[in-house]
C-alpha positions in Angstrom: -13.9 -5.4 10.4 -15.1 -2.7 12.7 -17.6 -0.2 11.5 -17.1 3.7 12.3 -19.8 6.0 12.1 -19.3 9.8 12.1 -22.2 12.1 12.6 -22.6 15.9 12.1 -19.6 16.6 10.0 -19.1 20.1 8.9 -19.9 20.7 5.4 -16.9 22.3 4.5 -14.9 19.1 5.7 -17.2 16.9 3.8 -17.0 18.7 1.0 -13.0 18.6 1.1 -13.1 14.6 1.7 -15.6 14.2 -1.3 -13.2 16.2 -3.7 -9.9 14.5 -2.4 -11.7 11.1 -2.8 -12.7 12.0 -6.4 -9.5 13.3 -7.4 -7.6 9.9 -6.0 -10.6 7.8 -7.7 -11.6 6.5 -4.0 -14.9 6.2 -2.3 -15.4 8.7 0.5 -14.8 5.8 3.0 -11.5 4.8 1.4 -10.2 8.3 1.2 -11.2 8.6 5.0 -9.3 5.5 5.8 -6.3 6.7 3.9 -6.5 10.2 5.7 -6.8 8.5 9.0 -3.7 6.2 8.5 -1.9 9.2 7.6 -3.0 11.2 10.8 -2.2 8.2 13.1 1.2 7.5 11.2 0.2 4.0 10.4 1.2 4.6 6.9 4.9 5.2 8.1 4.8 2.0 10.3 4.0 -0.1 7.2 6.7 1.4 5.1 9.3 1.1 7.9 8.4 -2.5 8.5 8.5 -3.3 4.8 11.9 -1.7 4.5 13.0 -3.7 7.5 12.0 -7.2 5.8 13.6 -6.2 2.4 16.7 -5.6 4.5 16.4 -8.6 6.5 16.1 -10.8 3.0 19.0 -8.9 1.5 21.2 -10.1 4.6 20.1 -14.0 4.1 23.0 -16.0 3.2 21.6 -17.8 0.5 23.8 -20.1 -1.5 23.4 -21.9 -5.1 21.5 -18.8 -6.6 23.6 -18.8 -9.5 21.8 -21.9 -11.0 18.5 -20.2 -10.9 17.1 -19.2 -14.2 17.3 -15.7 -15.3 13.7 -14.0 -14.3 13.6 -12.1 -17.7 13.8 -15.5 -19.6 11.1 -17.0 -17.4 8.8 -14.1 -18.3 9.5 -14.0 -21.9 8.7 -17.8 -22.0 5.4 -17.3 -20.1 4.4 -14.6 -22.5 5.3 -16.9 -25.7 3.1 -19.5 -24.6 
């Protein structure tokens, strides 16, 4: 993974970044990545891509699903083991 190093950050910017990271229970590096993704609109692209994939799955013509076991029953059986 590439490394990004930023020097001479104004104190007020660093303090705000540090405060946000602490509020979100993230490291400063993690918070920086989240903020950069938002600023570059990369978070929206992931969300749109995810919605498109889910829509494609819904549109699949899968037959024979009525024979599948109920997921709730499978979870219950697993928990009772």
